[in-house]
C-alpha positions in Angstrom: 113.5 226.8 47.7 115.2 223.0 46.8 114.0 220.5 49.1 116.6 218.9 51.1 116.9 215.4 50.8 119.6 214.9 53.3 117.1 216.5 56.4 116.5 214.3 59.0 112.9 215.5 59.5 112.2 214.5 56.1 114.1 210.9 55.9 112.3 210.1 59.0 108.9 211.4 57.3 109.7 209.1 54.4 110.7 205.8 56.9 107.7 206.6 58.8 104.8 206.7 55.3 106.8 203.6 54.1 106.4 201.5 57.1 102.4 202.0 57.3 102.4 201.2 53.4 103.7 198.4 54.1 102.7 197.2 57.3 99.1 197.3 57.1 98.3 195.5 54.3 101.0 193.1 54.5 100.3 191.9 58.0 96.5 192.0 57.6 96.8 189.3 54.6 99.0 187.3 57.0 96.4 187.9 59.1 98.7 189.2 62.1 97.7 192.4 63.9 99.8 195.6 62.5 100.5 196.2 66.1 103.2 193.6 65.9 104.6 194.8 62.5 104.7 198.5 63.6 106.7 197.5 66.7 109.2 195.2 64.7 109.3 198.1 62.3 110.5 199.8 65.0 112.7 197.8 66.1 114.4 197.4 62.4 114.7 201.2 61.9 115.5 202.3 65.5 118.6 203.9 66.6 119.2 200.4 68.0 118.7 198.4 65.0 120.2 199.6 61.4 120.5 203.4 62.8 123.6 201.8 65.2 125.0 201.2 61.9 124.7 204.7 60.1 128.2 205.8 61.1 129.5 202.5 58.7 126.9 202.5 56.1 125.9 205.7 55.2 123.3 205.0 52.7 121.0 203.2 56.0 120.1 207.2 57.0 117.9 206.7 54.4 116.1 203.9 55.8 116.5 204.6 59.7 115.2 206.8 62.4 117.5 208.1 64.7 115.5 211.5 66.3 113.1 209.2 68.7 112.1 212.5 70.4 111.0 214.2 67.1 108.6 211.3 66.3 107.4 211.2 69.6 105.6 214.0 69.2 103.4 212.7 66.4 103.1 209.8 69.0 101.7 211.8 71.3 99.6 212.8 69.1 97.8 209.2 68.1 96.8 208.7 71.5 95.1 212.1 71.6 93.5 211.5 68.4 92.7 207.7 69.9 90.8 209.5 73.1 89.0 212.0 70.7 87.4 209.2 68.8 86.7 207.6 72.1 85.0 210.4 73.0 82.8 210.0 69.8 81.6 206.9 70.6 80.3 208.2 73.8 77.4 210.5 75.2 77.2 212.1 78.6 74.6 209.9 79.4 76.4 206.6 78.9 79.0 208.5 80.6 77.5 209.3 83.4 75.8 205.3 83.7 79.2 204.3 83.8 80.2 206.9 86.8 79.9 203.8 89.2 82.3 201.5 87.0 84.8 204.0 86.3 85.2 205.6 90.0 84.6 202.0 91.5 85.8 199.0 89.4 88.8 201.6 87.9 90.4 202.5 91.1 89.7 199.4 92.5 92.4 197.8 90.1 94.5 200.4 89.5 95.5 200.6 93.0 94.9 196.8 93.9 97.2 195.9 91.1 99.4 198.9 92.1 100.4 197.6 95.9 100.0 193.7 94.7 102.9 194.0 92.3 104.6 196.2 95.1 104.3 193.9 97.2 106.2 191.0 95.0 108.8 194.0 94.5 109.6 194.1 97.9 109.8 190.4 98.3 112.7 191.0 95.4 114.5 193.6 97.7 113.2 196.7 96.0 112.6 199.9 98.9 109.2 200.2 99.7 108.8 203.7 98.0 110.5 202.5 95.0 108.1 199.5 95.3 104.8 201.1 95.4 106.4 203.6 92.3 107.5 201.2 89.9 103.9 199.0 91.0 101.0 201.6 90.0 103.5 202.5 87.2 103.6 198.9 85.6 99.6 198.6 86.9 99.1 201.2 84.3 97.0 199.4 80.8 97.3 200.7 77.4 94.7 202.8 75.9 96.3 203.0 72.6 96.2 198.9 72.2 93.4 198.1 74.2 90.6 199.9 73.2 91.0 199.5 69.4 91.1 195.5 70.0 88.1 195.7 72.6 86.1 198.7 71.0 83.9 200.5 73.7 80.3 198.7 73.1 81.3 195.2 73.7 80.7 193.9 77.3 84.8 193.4 77.2 85.3 196.6 75.9 83.1 198.9 78.6 84.7 197.3 81.0 88.3 197.8 79.5 87.0 201.3 78.9 85.7 201.9 82.5 89.1 201.2 83.9 90.9 202.7 81.2 89.5 206.3 81.6 90.1 206.1 85.2 93.7 205.5 84.6 94.0 208.5 82.6 92.3 210.7 84.9 94.3 209.0 87.6 97.9 210.3 85.5 98.2 213.7 87.4 97.8 212.9 90.4 99.9 209.7 90.2 103.1 212.1 89.4 102.4 214.4 92.3 102.1 211.2 94.5 105.5 209.8 93.1 106.8 213.6 93.3 105.8 213.4 97.6 107.3 209.9 98.2 110.6 211.2 96.6 113.4 212.7 98.7 112.2 216.3 97.9 108.9 215.6 99.1 106.5 218.2 96.6 103.4 219.7 98.5 99.9 217.7 98.3 98.6 221.5 98.2 99.8 222.2 94.5 97.8 219.2 93.0 94.9 221.1 94.6 95.4 223.7 92.5 96.0 221.8 89.3 92.9 219.9 90.2 90.7 223.3 90.8 91.8 224.5 87.8 91.4 221.4 85.5 87.8 221.4 86.8 87.2 224.9 85.8 88.4 224.1 82.3 87.1 221.2 81.4 83.6 223.3 82.7 84.7 226.2 80.3 85.1 223.5 77.5 82.1 221.5 78.0 80.1 225.1 77.7 81.8 226.3 74.9 81.7 223.4 72.9 77.9 222.9 73.5 77.1 226.7 72.0 79.5 226.9 69.9 80.5 223.8 68.2 77.1 223.1 66.5 77.1 226.4 64.5 81.1 226.0 63.8 80.1 222.2 61.8 77.2 223.9 60.5 79.2 226.2 58.3 82.0 223.9 57.7 79.2 221.1 56.0 77.6 223.9 54.1 80.8 224.7 52.3 81.0 220.9 51.5 84.6 220.7 51.6 86.1 217.1 53.7 89.6 219.5 53.7 87.4 222.5 56.0 85.7 220.1 58.0 88.4 218.0 58.6 91.1 221.2 59.5 87.7 222.4 62.2 87.7 218.7 63.8 92.0 218.9 64.0 91.5 222.4 65.4 89.1 221.4 68.2 91.1 218.7 69.4 94.4 220.7 69.6 92.6 223.8 71.4 90.7 221.4 74.1 94.2 219.0 74.6 96.3 222.6 74.9 93.4 224.3 77.4 94.0 220.9 79.5 97.5 220.6 79.6 98.2 224.3 80.0 96.5 223.9 83.7 98.3 220.6 84.3 96.4 218.4 83.4 96.9 215.9 80.7 95.9 216.4 77.4 94.0 213.4 76.9 91.4 214.9 79.0 90.9 217.6 76.8 90.8 215.2 74.0 87.7 213.2 75.2 86.0 216.2 76.4 86.0 217.6 72.9 84.7 214.2 71.7 82.6 214.4 74.4 80.7 217.4 73.4 80.9 217.0 69.5 79.0 213.4 69.7 76.4 215.1 71.3 76.1 217.0 67.8 74.8 215.9 64.6 77.8 215.9 62.8 79.9 213.2 65.3 79.8 210.3 62.4 81.3 212.8 59.5 83.8 213.7 62.2 84.0 209.7 63.3 84.6 208.7 59.9 86.7 212.0 58.7 89.4 211.7 61.4 90.2 207.8 61.5 93.1 207.4 59.1 94.8 210.2 60.4 94.6 208.2 64.4 95.4 205.4 62.7 98.5 206.4 61.5 99.4 208.5 64.0 98.9 205.2 66.3 101.5 203.3 63.7 103.9 206.3 64.9 103.2 205.4 68.3 104.2 201.2 68.0 107.1 203.0 65.9 108.6 204.7 68.4 107.6 202.0 71.1 110.1 199.1 69.1 112.6 202.2 68.7 113.1 202.2 72.1 113.9 198.2 72.5 117.6 197.8 73.0 118.1 194.7 71.4 121.8 194.3 73.0 120.2 195.1 76.5 117.7 192.6 75.8 119.6 189.5 74.7 121.9 190.3 78.0 118.8 190.5 80.5 116.4 188.2 78.4 115.7 186.0 81.1 114.8 188.6 84.1 113.1 190.6 81.6 110.9 187.8 80.8 110.1 186.7 83.8 109.2 190.1 84.9 107.0 190.6 82.3 105.6 186.8 83.3 104.8 188.2 86.6 103.6 191.6 85.9 101.0 190.0 83.5 100.0 187.3 85.8 99.4 189.1 88.6 97.6 192.2 86.7 95.4 189.3 84.8 94.2 187.4 88.1 93.3 190.1 90.1 91.9 192.0 87.7 89.5 189.2 86.4 88.7 187.9 90.4 87.7 191.9 90.6 85.4 191.8 87.7 83.9 188.2 88.7 83.3 189.3 92.2 81.6 192.4 90.6 79.6 190.3 88.8 80.9 189.9 85.0 80.6 187.2 83.8 83.6 184.1 84.1 84.8 184.5 80.0 84.0 188.3 79.9 85.8 189.0 83.3 88.7 186.3 82.0 89.2 188.0 78.6 89.4 191.8 80.0 91.6 190.5 82.8 94.4 189.3 79.7 93.8 191.5 77.7 94.5 194.5 80.2 97.7 192.5 81.4 100.4 194.6 79.9 101.8 197.7 81.1 100.6 201.1 79.6 102.4 203.9 77.0 101.7 205.8 80.1 103.6 203.6 82.6 106.7 205.1 80.6 105.9 208.6 82.0 105.1 207.1 85.2 108.6 205.6 85.4 110.2 208.8 84.0 108.0 210.9 87.0 109.7 208.2 89.8 113.2 208.7 88.0 113.1 212.7 88.8 111.7 211.6 92.0 114.8 209.7 93.2 112.4 206.8 93.5 114.5 204.4 91.2 117.7 204.9 89.3 118.6 204.9 85.5 119.6 201.4 85.6 116.2 200.5 87.0 113.7 202.8 85.1 115.8 201.3 81.7 115.1 197.8 82.6 111.4 198.4 83.4 111.1 200.6 80.2 111.9 197.6 78.4 109.7 195.3 80.1 107.5 197.6 79.2 107.8 197.2 75.7 107.9 193.5 76.1 104.1 194.0 77.0 102.8 196.3 74.6 104.5 194.1 72.0 102.5 191.2 73.4 99.3 193.1 73.6 97.5 191.5 70.7 98.8 188.1 71.4 97.4 188.1 74.7 94.3 189.3 73.3 94.2 186.6 71.2 94.4 184.3 74.3 91.4 186.0 76.3 89.7 185.4 73.8 90.3 181.9 73.6 90.1 181.3 77.3 86.4 183.3 76.8 85.2 181.0 74.5 86.3 177.7 76.5 85.1 178.9 79.4 81.6 179.0 77.5 80.8 183.0 76.7 79.6 183.6 73.5 78.7 186.9 73.1 82.5 187.7 71.5 82.5 191.0 69.6 78.8 191.6 69.5 78.3 195.9 70.1 75.5 196.7 72.5 74.4 199.8 70.9 73.4 198.5 67.5 70.0 197.7 66.3 70.2 194.8 63.8 66.2 195.9 62.7 67.3 199.1 61.6 67.0 200.5 58.2 69.3 203.0 56.9 68.6 205.4 54.4 71.5 207.3 52.9 70.0 210.6 51.3 67.0 212.6 53.1 65.8 214.4 50.3 62.3 213.4 48.5 62.8 210.1 47.9 64.6 209.3 50.8 61.9 211.5 52.8 59.1 209.1 50.9 60.6 205.7 52.3 61.3 207.3 55.7 57.5 207.7 55.8 56.6 204.3 54.3 58.7 202.5 57.0 57.1 204.3 60.0 54.1 203.6 58.5 54.5 200.0 58.8 56.6 200.5 62.6 60.2 199.8 60.8 62.7 201.7 63.1 65.0 203.8 60.5 67.7 206.2 60.8 68.5 208.5 57.9 72.2 210.2 56.7 72.0 212.8 54.7 75.2 215.4 53.7 73.1 218.8 52.9 73.1 220.1 56.9 70.1 222.4 55.8 68.2 219.2 55.4 69.1 217.5 58.6 68.4 220.9 60.7 64.8 220.9 59.1 64.4 217.2 60.1 65.7 217.3 63.7 63.6 220.1 64.7 60.8 217.8 63.7 62.4 214.8 66.3 63.4 212.9 62.6 66.8 210.7 63.1 68.2 212.3 60.8 72.0 212.8 60.6 74.7 214.6 59.4 77.5 212.8 57.3 78.5 212.1 54.1 78.4 208.5 53.0 80.5 208.6 49.6 83.2 209.4 51.7 86.0 206.8 51.9 85.6 205.4 55.1 82.3 206.6 56.0 80.4 203.1 56.0 82.7 202.0 59.0 82.4 205.0 61.2 78.1 204.4 60.3 78.4 200.7 61.1 76.4 200.4 57.6 77.0 196.7 57.9 75.1 196.1 60.7 71.5 197.6 59.8 68.9 195.5 58.6 68.9 197.1 55.2 70.4 199.9 53.4 68.4 202.4 51.1 70.5 204.0 48.5 68.3 207.4 47.3 71.3 209.4 46.6 70.9 211.7 42.9 74.3 210.7 42.1 74.6 207.7 40.0 78.0 207.7 40.5 78.1 207.6 43.8 75.8 205.4 44.3 77.6 202.9 42.3 80.7 202.5 44.3 79.0 203.2 47.8 77.1 199.7 46.8 80.4 198.3 45.6 81.7 199.3 48.9 78.8 198.2 51.1 78.7 195.1 49.3 82.5 194.2 49.9 81.4 195.0 53.7 78.8 193.0 54.1 78.2 189.8 51.8 74.5 189.5 53.2 73.6 192.8 53.7 70.0 193.9 51.8 70.7 197.4 49.5 68.3 198.7 47.8 68.7 201.6 45.3 67.1 204.6 43.4 68.3 204.0 39.6 68.5 207.2 37.2 67.3 204.4 34.2 68.1 201.5 33.5 71.2 201.5 32.3 72.1 202.7 36.1 69.8 200.2 37.3 72.3 197.2 35.7 75.7 199.1 36.8 74.1 199.0 40.6 73.2 195.2 40.0 77.0 194.3 38.9 78.0 196.5 41.5 75.7 194.4 44.2 72.7 195.7 45.1 69.9 193.8 46.3 67.4 195.6 44.0 67.7 198.6 41.9 64.5 200.7 41.2 64.9 202.8 37.8 63.2 206.4 37.7 62.2 206.3 34.3 60.3 202.7 34.4 58.4 203.3 37.4 57.2 206.7 36.4 55.8 204.6 33.1 54.2 202.3 35.1 52.4 204.5 37.2 51.2 206.2 34.2 50.2 203.3 32.7 48.3 202.4 36.1 46.4 205.8 35.8 45.5 205.3 32.2 44.1 201.5 32.7 41.8 202.7 36.0 40.3 205.9 34.2 39.3 203.3 30.9 37.1 201.9 33.6 39.6 198.4 33.6 39.1 196.9 37.5 42.2 197.7 40.2 42.8 193.9 40.5 44.1 193.1 37.1 45.4 196.8 36.7 47.4 196.1 39.3 48.3 192.6 38.6 50.0 193.2 35.6 51.9 196.3 36.9 53.8 194.0 39.2 54.5 191.5 36.4 55.4 194.3 34.1 58.0 195.2 36.9 59.0 192.0 37.4 59.9 191.0 33.6 61.7 194.3 33.3 63.7 194.3 36.4 64.8 190.8 34.7 65.7 192.4 32.0 67.8 194.7 33.4 69.5 192.5 35.2 70.3 190.4 32.2 71.6 193.5 30.9 74.4 193.8 33.6 75.4 190.0 33.1 73.2 188.7 36.1 71.1 185.6 36.0 70.3 186.2 39.7 70.3 188.3 42.5 73.4 189.4 44.1 73.0 187.6 47.1 71.6 184.2 45.7 75.0 184.0 44.0 76.9 184.4 47.0 75.5 181.5 48.0 
């Protein structure tokens, strides 16, 4: 069947892909957050931008998006994948350790900001119920934007995640509360039923995931097919999200649970790396939908009121959140940066505004106004993050961006075969911490049963090095038997971490020269090492003293290494050249 080039779905997909292909590299080169780029593109190609001119110039149909609802489906999937990836970074132990922060700080921040904003709205003449509904809606902060900026391991990221997690879990009760405040007055018994069913479904997901997922991913890993691995990961997150959605909970709860369960398996790094490109693209679609909802004419007509409302919301939320964190024991810089980062509204604010409108708490024009405030707030979130970072530095906090769970003394071994296992045993003899990444699931399973720190992952796949945090290691040892893959991985690691120590296994001197050109610190050719060992054995058997033999072997090894570097076009080690 011929492809219909006039299909709105095809046109919208092409616009989205073109936006991703242009925005990410262009704004990265300008050192501006792609978040702003996606939102601005959404404004331009949306129904209130060039889309409004399609009737006059039909050719604009091919570079605009008018079906916001159709694109929003993929935007919601982006948020689901984001929470799934957050779950992959956690563990049940860490989540349990954060229970006081989630229930304590999270609840205080959400309802404290909600009541503070409600009080300000009462002063501007809103009714009590409308002020409460809008206050809770605007008190929410953006999971989709805050977590990619702050992460979940830095001091700011941990506090932000605790508050955001409570907000996501409180979404369903909040919507039921708005229904109860409305003229219809929904009964709270329905909320109890939803929460009861939700607990049962979450428990079932945890049990089923712990039993089934390791076996399912093991079978997928044995096929060595990235496509099958990706399909299984997406199937897991979709089924978990649908299960929680079916009982009335948010689908992001199911996505988080799916991530938590997979985080307990040996396949977490592989899943994290393979899902990242799809998550980022889907989040880009979400940001496009935010921009498409900005009515430029409405903004121009009402800009003083909109800017004033955004300023009030940001100042109130930043002040109260920072104060709560400071009194709760956080450092002043951490409290200030977290408060400013969390001060803009959320993508879920739009959901709660819709619930408030349905419940009759607010009217249409009011919902439109505060939707505009929310869109502007989301747009300036990267700018707020930069302001918070600068304020934090001025206050004197000097730990920005340092992950809490990264051990800079750990050596990462890529490939846990015969060579990798020998390297690991020697590191252990000298009490040097190590971890290994292996693509053979059976080797991983055997090593894990022996209590060794070996994880499943395909380090040769693009994007895996970021997921595995290889750039943070004390050193990386490449022991793979694939000469092409080792050169590609060495080049990628050197580009990501100019000062990282990289030691690589080489097949022969020619392969070693390629590795040196790719940026390794040291390359060890197998053929030369076996020749040197044979020479050592012969000399000792002939009666030559061990001391002179070892000295001559070391001298010959250094001579051969310099010759290999010269053959590779290097006169000095890569790390010295970079200085």
